[in-house]
TORTI-257232 format. One record per residue: residue in one letter; x, y, z of N, C-alpha, C, O in turn. Coordinates in steps of 0.02 Angstrom, whole numbers, plus 50000, padded with zeros to 5 digits. Layout:
N
AXYZXYZXYZXYZ/...
***
This chain:
440
M513615134753075513245128953043512635131853008512355136853029/S512435128652954511835130952916511215129052949511175123752979/N510695133552943510005131952965509685128152911509575130852856/P509505121552924509195117352872508555120352844508415119852784/V508145123552888507545126552862507665132352817507345133052765/Q508145136852837508285142552794508715140352732508715143852681/L509065135052736509385132352676508895130452626508925132552568/R508385126252649507885123752603507485129852572507385130152511/R507285134652615506915140352595507355144152541507115145852487/A507995145252557508405148852511508465145552442508405148752390/V508585138552446508625135152381507955135152343507945136052282/A507395134352378506745134552346506625141552316506385142252259/S506795146452356506695153252332507135155052277506925158952233/S507755152552274508195153952216507955150952155507955154052101/F507745144452162507515140752105506865143652078506805144452017/L506375145152120505735147852098505835155252067505565157152016/G506255158852104506445165752074506725165752009506545169651965/S507225160952001507555159951935507045157951881507045160551825/V506615152951899506105150651852505675156551827505515156651768/I505485161151869505045166651853505445171451812505235173251757/E506005173651835506435178051799506615175851729506625179851683/Y506765169451723507005166751659506365164851615506405164551553/Y505785163651648505185163051608505045169651570504905169651510/D505085174651604504985181451575505525182851523505385184951467/F506165181651543506765183751498506775179151438506905181451382/L506645172851445506715168451388506075167951347506085165951289/L505485170051379504935170551339504995175551285504735174751229/Y505345180851301505545185751249505945182451198505835183551139/A506425178251216506885174951169506505170951121506635171651062/T506025166651141505635162551097505175166951052505105165750992/A504865172151083504435176251045504825180550987504575182250933/S505465182051010505855185650960506055181750901506225184750850/A506055175350903506175170850851505575169150810505645167850750/V504995169050839504405166850804503855171350798503405169850759/V503815177250835503255181950832503465188750816503185191750770/F503985191850853504115199050851504285201350784504155207150767/N504595196750741504835198650675504205200650628504245204450580/K503635197450651503025198950610502585204350645502165207450613/V502695205350707502265209750747502545217050751502185221950742/F503225217350764503555223750777504015225550716504235231250713/F504155221350671504605222650614504285220850548504625218550502/S503615221850546503265219450489503415223350425503245221150370/N503725228650431503935233050373504565230650339504735233350286/L504925225750366505545223750345505525217150305505055213250313/D506025216050264506135209350226506125204250281506375205650335/P505825198050271505775192850326506445191250358506475190950419/L507005190350321507575188450345507905194250386508215193150438/V507825200550360508055206150393507675207350461507945209450512/A507015205650453506585206350517506815201550568506835203250627/T506985195950550507235190650597507845193350632507895192950694/V508325196150595508975198650627508795204650672509075205450726/A508335208750651508125214650688507785212150756507905214950810/S507385207250750507025204450811507495201650859507445202850919/L508005197450833508505194450874508965200150901509265199350954/G509015205550868509405211450896509095214550953509455216650998/T508485214950957508135217651016508195212551074508275214451132/F508155206151055508355200951108509015201951137509095201151198/A509515203751095510185204651119510235210551164510665210551208/T509815215551157509895221551202509775219751278510015223151324/G509405214351287509325212251359509925209651386510045210651445/Y510325206151349510945203351369511455209051380511845208951428/L511435214151335511935219851344511775223751405512215227051432/A511135223551431510975227251489511105222851553511085225551609/R511235216251545511345212151604511955214051648511885214151709/P512555215451621513075217751658512945223851698513195224551754/I512545228551669512335234351708511975232451769512115235051823/G511505227951762511085225551821511565221951873511495222951933/G512045217851847512515214751887512905219251935512995218051994/V513155225151900513515230251938513145233951990513335234652048/V512555236351962512105240552007511825236752065511875239052121/F511535230952052511285226652106511805223752149511725222952210/G512385222052114512965219452154513185224252202513285222552260/H513265230352180513505235652226513095235952291513355235452346/F512415236852281512015237752342511905230752372511765230552432/G511955225152337511905218652371512505217352417512425214152468/D513105219752399513665219152438513685223852495514055222552543/R513325229452493513265234252546512655233552593512705234552654/L512085231752562511485231952601511195225152613510765224352655/G511435220152575511175213252584510875210252519510655213852475/R510865203652516510635199852452509875200352450509605201652397/K509525199452505508795198652500508425204852474507955204052435/R508625210852493508265216852469508315217152395507825218652360/M508905215852369509015216652296508595211652256508345213252202/L508515205352283508115200152249507395201952247507065200252198/V507125205252298506425207152294506345212952238505865213052200/L506805217152237506745222552186506825220352113506495222652066/T507325215452106507405212952035506815209252013506655209351954/M506455205652058505895201452035505345206552018505005205451969/V505245211752053504685216852039504835219851970504395220251927/L505425221851959505645224851898505495220151837505215222351787/M505685214151842505595209351789504815208251776504575208651719/G504455207051831503735205451821503355211551785502955210551739/V503495217351808503145223251782503345224451706502935226351665/A504005223151691504245224651625503895219751577503645221751524/S503885213151596503545208351556502825209451542502565208751487/F502515211251598501765213051595501685218551541501265217851496/L502055223651545501985228951500502095227351424501765230151380/I502575222651412502715220151348502095217151318501965217651258/G501715213951363501045210551339500555216251323500055214651290/L500625222551341500155227651327500355232051268499965236251247/L500965231151241501275235551188500855235251124500635229951104/P500765240751094500485241351023500985238250976501585237950987/T500655235750917501095233350868501395238850820501245244750825/Y501825236450773502065241950724501505244650686501495250650673/A501005240450667500435242650624500045247850664499735252250633/Q500015247650730499625252150772500005258150790499715263550792/A500635257550803500995263750831501625265550793501985270050812/G501745261950737502345263850698502985262350735503045257250769/V503475266750729504135265550753504165265450830504595262250860/L503685269250861503625269250932503605262150963503855261151019/A503295257250929503165251150959503825247150967503925244551021/P504255246450919504905243150931505375246950977505815244151010/I505265253550979505695257051026505495255751100505915255051144/A504805255451112504605253851179504795246651196504945245151253/L504785241851144504965235151153505695234851178505865231251225/V506115238651143506825238051162506915240951238507255237851280/L506595246651251506675249751317506465244651374506805243751425/L505895241351360505655236451410506165230251414506265227251467/R506465228651358506935223551353507575225151393507885220751423/V507745231351394508315233451432508165232851507508585230551546/V507555234851525507365233851598507365226551618507585224851673/Q507145222351576507215214951587507895213051600508045209451647/G508325215451557509055213551557509375215951624509785212451654/I509185222151648509515224751707509255220651765509625219251812/A508615218651763508285214651817508655207551825508885205551878/V508675204351770508985197451771509695197651784509975192751809/G510035203251766510745204351782510855204451854511365201851877/G510365207651895510475207951962510165202052002510335200952060/E509725198651970509415192552001509885186652010509865183552063/W510285185051962510655178651962511175178652019511225173752056/G511535183852026512045183852079511735183652149511985179752191/G511235187152165510895186852226510605180052243510665177652299/A510295176952192509955170852204510485165052218510405160752262/V510995165352177511545160352187511855161152257511985156152292/L511975167252277512255168452342511805166552399512045164252451/M511175167552392510695165352443510745157852459510735155652516/S510795154352406510915146952418511595145052443511695141652493/A512055147552406512775145952424512985147652492513295143652527/E512805154152513513035156652574512605153652633512825153752690/H512025151252620511645147852676511955140552682511885137452735/A512285137952633512605131352639513265131652675513795131152644/T513245132452743513845132252781513885125752820513415121852819/G514445124652855514555118552891514575112752845514905113052793/H514225107052862514205100952824513915101852761514095098152715/A513445106752751513095108352687513535110652637513355110452578/T514185113152656514665115652610514845109852560514985111352501/D514855103652580515065097952541514615097452477514815094352427/R513985100552481513545099852424513355106652397512815107652370/R513825111352407513715118652384513605118952312513185122952292/G513925115152271513845115152199513115113752183512795117152143/L512865108452215512175106852205511685111952227511235113752189/W511745114452288511265119652312511285125552266510755127952246/A511875128052247511965133852205511665132752136511415137552107/S511675126952110511485125752043510725125952034510485126151977/F510325125852089509635126752078509435132952046508915133352013/T509865138152057509745144752024509795143451946509365145351906/N510345140151928510465138851859509945134451827509755135351769/A509705129451866509225124751845508565128351833508135125851796/G508485134051864507815137251855507755140651785507205142351763/A508365141651750508325144751686508035140151630507625142551591/P508215134151623507875129251575507155127951595506725127151552/F507015127651659506335126351682505905132551664505325131751644/G506175138451669505845144451647505725144451571505225147251547/M506215141051531506105140151462505525135451445505145136551399/V505495129751490504925125251485504305128551488503875127651445/L504235132551539503595136451550503465141451493502905141851468/S503965145251472503885150551420503705147451350503275150051314/T504035141951334503845138451269503155135051272502795134551222/G503015132851333502435129351344501855134251340501335133051310/A501975140051374501445145551369501315147851300500745148851281/L501845148851260501705151151192501435145851150500955147151114/S501715139551152501425133851115500675132851133500245132251089/G500525132651196499865131251220499385136351196498835134751175/T499585142851200499135148351177499045147951099498495149051075/A499535146551063499475145850992498975140150973498565140750928/A499045134751010498625128450996497905130051011497445127850976/I497805133851061497065135651085496775140551037496225139451014/V497125145851022496825151050987496935151250910496615155050874/G497375147050888497515146850816498015151250793498095156550824/N498405150050740498965154050718498785161550704499125166150726/E498235162550667498025169450651497915173450714498185178950721/A497515170750762497375174650823497965175450866498035180450902/F498435170150864499015170150899499465175950882499745179150926/L499555177350812499935182950795499555189650803499875194950804/A498855189450808498525195750815498535198250888498645204150902/W498405193150935498375195051005498625189651054498855191151109/G498585183451034498695177651078499415177651108499505175151163/W499915180451074500575180551097500635184651162501105183851201/R500145189251172500195193751233500035189651296500285191551349/V499645184551296499385181151354499935178751398499915179651458/P500485175351366501005172751413501405178651448501685177751503/F501425184551417501755190251451501325193051509501575194851562/L500675193251496500215195451546500185191151611500085193451667/I500285184451595500305180151653500855181751704500815179751762/S501355185051683501955186451722501765189951787502135189051836/I501205193951792501025197051849500765192251905500815193951964/V500515186851888500295181251934500925177951962500975176952022/L501405176351917502005173151941502395177951988502675175852039/L502395184451971502685189052020502415188452088502805188052136/A501765188452095501455187952160501675181752200501795182052260/I501695176152162501955169952195502625170052217502775167652271/G503085172952176503805173152189503915177652245504315175952289/L503605183252250503695188152308503535184652375503895185052425/F502935180952372502765177752432503315172752462503445172652522/V503615168852417504095164352437504755167852460505055166152511/R504955172752419505585176252430505605179852493506135180052523/T505055182852519505035187052578505095182352642505155184952698/R505085176352633505145171552694505825169152706505945165552755/V506305171252661507055169152672507365174952710507245180852698/E507805172452758508255177252793508865178952750509055175752701/E509145184352775509845186152746510335181052762510285177852815/T510845180052715511335174752726511745175652789511915181352806/P511915170452823512345171352880513045173552864513345177352903/V513325171352810513965173452789514005181152777514485184452797/F513505183752745513475191452732513395194952796513735199952809/S512945192352837512735195652900513385196352946513515201452979/A513755191052945514375191152987514915195952955515275199552990/A514925195752890515475199952861515285207252860515735211552861/V514675208852859514465216052858514545219652926514615225752930/K514535215552979514665217653046515335220553054515445225453089/E515825217253019516525219053019516645225152981516905230053007/S516425224852913516475230552867516195228652801516275223052776/A515865233552772515585232252704516025236452656516245241952672/S516125233652600516515237052544516185243352526515575243252515/R516545248952522516285255352500516165255752426515705259052401/A516595252252391516515252452320516705245252289517245244352260/P516235240152297516385233352279516695232452209517165228552199/L516415236252160516665235852088517395237652083517785234252050/L517585243152118518305245452117518725240352148519275239052123/D518495237152204518875231952240518995225852194519535222952190/V518455224352161518545218252112519025219552059519445215352043/L518965225752028519405227451974520145228851994520615228151955/R520205230652054520895232152076521275225852105521875224752095/D520865221752143521145216052176521125209452139521545205152151/Q520645208652095520585202152062520435203051987519975199751963/P520755207051950520535208151874520635201951835520235200351792/R521235198051851521345192351815520865186951825520685183451778/T520635186251889520145181451908519485182851875519135178251854/L519315189351869518685191751835518705189951762518205187451734/L519265191151731519365189451658519305182351644518965180151598/L519645178751686519635171251675518965168551688518735163851655/G518625171251737517905169251744517455170751690517005166751677/V517535176451654517155178151589517335172751539516895170051505/G517995170951534518175166351482517885159651494517645156451446/V517875157251555517575150951576516815150351557516575145251533/G516465155851569515745155251555515495156951485514915155651467/L515955160051444515745162451380515495156351333514965156751302/A515855151651330515675146051291514945143451308514545142151263/A514805142851373514135139851395513575144251370513035141951354/F513715150651368513175155751343513135155751267512595156551239/V513695154851233513645154851158513255148651138512855148651092/A513405142951177513075136651161512305137551179511875135251141/Q512155140551233511495142151255511075145851206510535143751187/G511375151551186511055156051135510895151951070510365152751038/T511375147651053511305143950988510735139150995510315138750950/L510705135451051510245129951059509535132251073509055129051052/T509475137751110508805140151134508485145751091507885146951094/T508895149051054508615154551013508775154350938508325154850898/F509405153650920509605153350848509335147450813509125147750755/L509335141950850509125135350821508355135350807508105131750763/I507995139350844507255139750835507165143350761506825140750717/A507465148850755507375152150688507685148050636507405147550582/Y508225145150648508595141250591508165135050572508105133250514/G507875131750625507455125850612506815127550573506645124050526/V506495132750592505885135050555506065137350481505685136150434/G506635140450474506865142450410507075136550369507065137050307/A507275130750399507465125050364506875120450343506955114950315/G506265122950359505715118950344505335115450396504815112450382/F505555115850456505165112450512504545116250533504545122350527/E504055113250555503505116650586503715119450649504075116150686/R503495125950664503695129550725503575125250783503995124850828/Q503015121850784502845118050846503275111950860503395110050917/D503505109050805504035103650809504675105450843504975101850882/V504865111750822505515114450852505375116550925505805115350968/L504825119250941504675121351011504575115051052504775114951110/N504305110151026504185103551063504905100551085505035098551142/G505345100751033506035098351049506365102451102506715099951146/L506255109051097506585113951143506285112851214506635113051264/T505645111751215505315110751278505565104351311505705104351371/L505625098951273505855092351302506615093251324506775091251380/S507025095851287507705096751305507785101351364508235100351406/S507355106451369507435111151425507245107551492507545108451545/A506705103251484506485099651548507005095051572507125094551633/L507315091451526507845086551541508515090851565508915088251605/A508585096751541509195100451562509155101951635509665102351668/V508555102651663508565104051737508865098251774509195099551825/L508785091751752509125085951784509895086351767510325085051809/G510035087951707510755088151692511125092851733511655091051759/I510865099051740511205104051780511315101451852511875101551878/L510765099251884510865096851952511325090951957511715090552004/G511285086351908511695080651911512465081951903512875079251941/W512645086151852513315087451837513585092151899514165091451920/S513185096551925513375100851979513525096752042514005098052078/A513125091852054513195087152108513885083352101514265082652150/L514025081052038514695077752027515245082952037515775081052062/S515175089152020515725093752031515835094452106516395096452125/D515405093252148515515093152219516015087352243516355087752294/R515995082252202516395076252219517065076852185517575075452217/V517095078652122517725078252081518035085152068518585085752042/G517665089952086517875097252075517535100452016517265097051973/R517555107252016517235110851962517595110251894517285109651841/R518255110551898518655110951837518565104751787518465105451727/P518605098551819518555092751775517865092651737517845090951678/V517355094351769516645093951739516585099351686516305098051633/V516835105251698516765110851648517235109351587517055110451529/V517815106851601518255105851551518035100551498518095101151437/A517765094751533517505089651488516895091751447516805089651390/G516495095851479515895098351442516105102951384515805102451330/A516585107151393516825111651341517125107651286516975108951228/L517535102951300517885098551243517315094951205517325095151143/I516855091951235516335088151203515915093351164515755091651107/M515705099051187515315103951151515695106151088515395107251036/A516355106851093516765109051036516645104550980516575106950924/V516625097950990516595092950943515845092250916515725091150857/F515375093050961514665092650947514455098350903513995097550863/A514775104050910514555110350870514575108050792514165110450753/F514985103950774515065101950702514565096850679514465095750619/A514235093550729513685088950715513015091550720512525088550697/L512975097450752512285100250766511865101650706511305099250699/F512165105650661511785108050603511725102250549511215101950515/P512205098050542512025092250496511425087850522511025085350483/L511385087050590510805083550618510135087250599509645084150576/V510145093550608509525097450593509385097450514508805097050494/N509905097950471509825098350401509565091550374509425091250314/T509505086350412509215080150383508455081150372508155077650331/G508155086050408507425086550396507075082450441506465083050442/S507355078350479507025073550525506865076850591507305079850622/V506235076350612506015079150675506345075550735506505078350787/A506425068950723506735064550777507475066550786507715066950843/L507825067650732508535069650737508595076750766509025078150808/L508155081350743508185088050773508075087550849508415090950887/T507605083250870507515082350943508105079750976508335082251028/V508375074550946509055071550973509585076350982509935076251032/A509665081050931510165086150931510055091050988510515093151023/L509445092750996509255097451055509385094251123509685097251166/V509165088251131509255084551191510005083451207510235085051262/L510365081051161511085080351169511435086751190511805086951238/G511305091951153511625098451163511405101951228511825103851269/Q510755102551236510505106351290510405102751356510425105751410/S510285096051351510125092551416510715088851441510715087051500/I511225087551401511765083151424512425087051423512765087551474/I512595089651363513275092751357513325099351385513795100751423/H512845103851368512825110951393512815111251473513185115251502/P512405107051507512395107151579513095106051611513235108751665/M513515102151578514185100851604514595107451614514965108251662/M514495111951564514835118351570514465123151612514765127151647/Y513815122851609513395128151639513255126651711513345131251751/G513045120951731512845118951801513365121051852513165124051901/P513985119751845514485121151900514665128651902514985130851949/L514475132151854514645139351852514375143251916514695147651944/A513755141251937513425144651994513925144952058514075150052088/A514135138752072514625138152130515275141552113515545145452153/L515545139952052516195142052034516295149852041516785152352069/Y515785153352012515815161052017515775162952088516135167552107/T515345159752133515295161852198515975160752237516155164552282/E516315155652219516895153852260517515157752237518045157252268/L517475161552185518045165552160518125172352195518635175752189/F517605174252231517635180952264517525180952335517205176352360/S517765185452370517655186152445516955188752460516625191552416/T516725187752523516025190052536515935197252526515385199052505/R516385201752539516265208752534516185211252462515965216952451/T516365207252415516305209452345516045203252299516135202852238/R515735198752336515515192452299514935193852252514945191752194/Y514445197352275513855198952237514095202552172513875200652117/T514495207352176514725211852119515215207352075515135207452013/G515675203652101516155199852061515825194352025515905193451965/A515435190252064515095184752029514585187251977514545184351923/S514205192151990513715194751944514065197651882513875196351825/L514565201351894514905204051834515205198651792515065198451732/G515615194051820515895188851779515405184951737515495183651678/Y514865183251774514345179051743513935183251687513785180751633/Q513795188951703513405192751651513815195051591513565195751535/L514455196251604514865198351544514935192051499514875192451438/A515045186351531515035179851494514365178951460514335176251405/G513805181151492513175180251461513025183951399512555182651362/L513465188751389513385192451321513415187851264513125189151212/G513785182051273513825177351221513145174151200513065172151143/A512665173851246512015171251232511585176051191511175174151150/G511715182151206511325187351174511575189151107511185190551062/L512265189351099512585191451036512635186050986512575187350926/A512745179551009512855173950965512275173150919512405172550859/P511615172950938511115172250886511075177450834510915176050777/V511225183650854511265189250808511795188350754511685188750694/L512405186950782512975185850740512885179550697513135179550641/F512565174350719512475168650681511935169650625511985167150569/A511435173650645510925175450592511215178950537511035177750479/Q511715183750552512015187550502512465183350456512505184250395/I512815178550493513235173950458512805170050406512985169450348/Q512245167450428511765163450390511535167450333511555165050276/A511305173450346511105178150292511645179350235511495179350176/A512275180250258512835181250215512935174850174513045175150114/G512905169250208512985162850176512455161750124512595159050071/A511825163850137511305162650093511375167050032511175164749978/R511635173050035511745177349980512325174649938512315175749877/S512835171249967513405168549927513295161149904513725158049874/G512685158749922512585151749898512735146249949512585140349937/G513025147950008513195143450058512725144450118512345149250124/G512805139050165512355139250222512675143350281512305146050322/G513315143850285513625147850337513705144050402514015146650449/T513435138050407513405134450471514055131850493514155130450552/L514525130950446515185128450467515555133650504515945132150549/V515425140050484515765145850517515465146450591515835147650639/V514795145650596514465145650658514725140450704514845141850763/S514835134250678515105128750722515815130350743516005128950800/A516215133350700516905135150714516935140250771517375139850814/V516495144950772516425150050821516275146850891516575148450943/I515805142250889515595139450952516205135050979516335134951039/A516545131350934517145127450955517655131850983517955130151033/A517775137650954518315142150978518165144851043518625145751083/A517555146351058517325148451127517455142651177517715143851231/C517305137051160517415130851198518145130351219518295129851279/L518575130551171519295130051184519535135751230519975134551272/L519265141751222519425146951266519225145351335519585147051382/A518655142151344518385140451413518845135351442518975135751502/V519095130551406519575125751432520235128851458520485127251511/A520515133751415521075136951440520985141051500521425141051544/C520435144651507520305148751565520165144651628520385146351684/T519805139351616519665134651677520285131751706520375131351766/L520715129851661521365126451687521805131951715522265130351753/A521695138451699522115143651732521925145551799522295148951834/L521305143451821521065144651888521175139051935521215133151915/K521235140751995521305135352050520625131852054520105134352032/E520655125452084520025122352100519735125852160520055127052210/T519095127452152518765131552204518255128252249517985131252295/S518145121552234517565118352271517705116652346517225115452383/R518345116452369518475115452435518535121252482518655120352542/G518445127252456518525133352497517975134852540517415132552530/D518115138852591517575141252643517385148352622517775153152621/L516725148552603516465155652588516525160852639516465166852624/A516645158952702516665163552753517385166252765517505170852804/E517855163252728518535165252730518685170352674518375170152621/P519205174952686519425178852630519675174952573520015169952585/V519535176752513519745173352454520365176052422520305181552395/P520925173252421521495176252383521325176252311520895172352289/G521645180452273521525180452200521725173752168522295171452172/Y521215170752136521385164552103521685166252038521355166651987/T522365167252043522755169751979523295164951964523695166351920/T523365159051999523905154251984523595147851969523055146351995/T523905143851928523695137351911523925132751965524475133351992/S523495128051982523625122652031523755116551998523875111552030/
***
């Protein structure tokens, strides 16, 4: 049976830890769209600088699977809690150091190189964070609490948009206080430097949570010597299907939270209007993620994810026409519909779904790797879409129809992969998990 006190602590720790990690990680995303192209790539053509800036953003996503494998390995052998403390320290220190970096004008090419290296550290840290945080909640939810495992696990995912609220709020608030000129000169550093305070708060909460009972029981019997090899040997199809399930959610996430910022500003919107819409939709997304995840506890993970993917495939073709109207109200409606309602249908249940696909001995590694490989979609999509837009601009077209088609294709892939997996919501995490390789 679950310990109610430890379950509450685990859920609170996972949510707060995720908020802090994604505050740092997504702060970079927002800054890459509105600041870094002017600060670290000031020697480039504005459109090329935007692509380069988003490219450094993408390196964090490329590093995330590495973090998933490394921290997953030790998390499956040594425990979830130790790895979560380490990932939080890595992220906080890296973000603080970004706030101290010299600009291109001050240090030349060394500035963007240092920026990329710190972004890689951020990626490794968040790659290890997610799996451990989800497992802390899901594996503490034993006994009767299992019936709400999707909800408990989804608090980690809900931390991501709340981290976005804090990061965009920090950037917007700083810009409003110091003015645009001072913001580009030094004000953008303040939100990154605040990371060190959030780190101290997060560590205080995280150290009060005990190791999960499911892992403690499993490790007494035997720990996997090579979790990654076990996953690749025993459940390769499950891993690939899991990646396919999550890819669309991340492509949509990268579009709505990163590419659309740069696209909206380029289309003539004031930066603050775009950030206001993003902040509102991110705040509402917290409720969407928790609500759809709770529903997945009642009807299953598959129906919710499939419905979300199908709706997003259609919405992708309405997104840019709404933005192109030039109306701030319709831009906000597009962000709220996309990020607060439709995207959470695909994204919320993923926390429990990935956890349920793998057995305890390899769960940290398997869940982390599947999620972070899918997460490449959020990092690469904005770069790809910026290049498509640039090519469209040179040829006289906007390129957004191609972007919408790519999003829709990823959504249809998610539908196919979700239907190829068994329903996972009724399983017991303490039991060995057979390879979910047949359709039910």
